C-alpha positions in Angstrom: 18.4 -16.3 12.3 15.9 -17.7 10.6 14.7 -17.0 6.8 11.2 -17.8 5.9 11.1 -19.2 2.4 7.8 -17.6 1.2 9.2 -14.0 2.4 12.1 -14.6 0.7 10.0 -15.5 -2.9 7.6 -12.0 -2.4 11.1 -9.7 -1.7 12.5 -11.7 -4.8 8.9 -11.2 -6.8 8.7 -7.4 -5.8 12.4 -6.6 -6.7 11.8 -8.2 -9.7 8.9 -6.0 -10.6 10.3 -2.9 -9.7 13.2 -3.8 -11.8 11.1 -4.1 -15.0 9.5 -0.7 -14.0 13.2 0.8 -14.1 12.5 1.4 -10.2 10.1 4.0 -11.2 7.3 4.9 -8.7 5.1 6.5 -11.1 5.2 3.5 -13.4 4.9 1.2 -10.6 1.7 3.1 -9.4 0.2 3.4 -13.0 0.4 -0.2 -13.8 -0.7 -1.5 -10.4 -4.0 0.7 -10.7 -4.5 -0.6 -14.7 -4.4 -4.4 -13.0 -6.6 -3.0 -10.3 -9.0 -1.7 -13.3 -8.8 -4.6 -15.5 -9.2 -7.0 -12.5 -13.0 -5.9 -12.4 -13.4 -6.1 -8.5 -14.6 -3.2 -6.5 -12.2 -0.7 -4.8 -13.3 0.8 -1.3 -11.8 4.3 -1.3 -11.8 4.9 2.4 -11.7 8.6 4.0 -8.1 9.7 5.0 -8.1 9.5 9.5 -6.4 11.8 10.8 -4.7 11.8 14.3 -4.5 14.9 16.1 -4.0 15.1 19.9 -7.7 14.6 21.4 -8.2 18.8 23.4 -10.0 17.9 26.5 -13.5 18.0 26.6 -15.2 20.9 28.8 -16.7 19.5 32.3 -20.5 20.5 33.4 -20.4 22.1 35.9 
């Protein structure tokens, strides 16, 4: 199987980062949120798109 060096490096970095925060998702989220705030980049929040089955529309007779 083909192994991509870039993907391998990303997986290594992600593992090291998670390990540095003891794999605590709350800590990871807080750290990323803080980095986002410090970056000064505008953050756009989009509404959640709910995917419900569409009801058939009545046809005009």
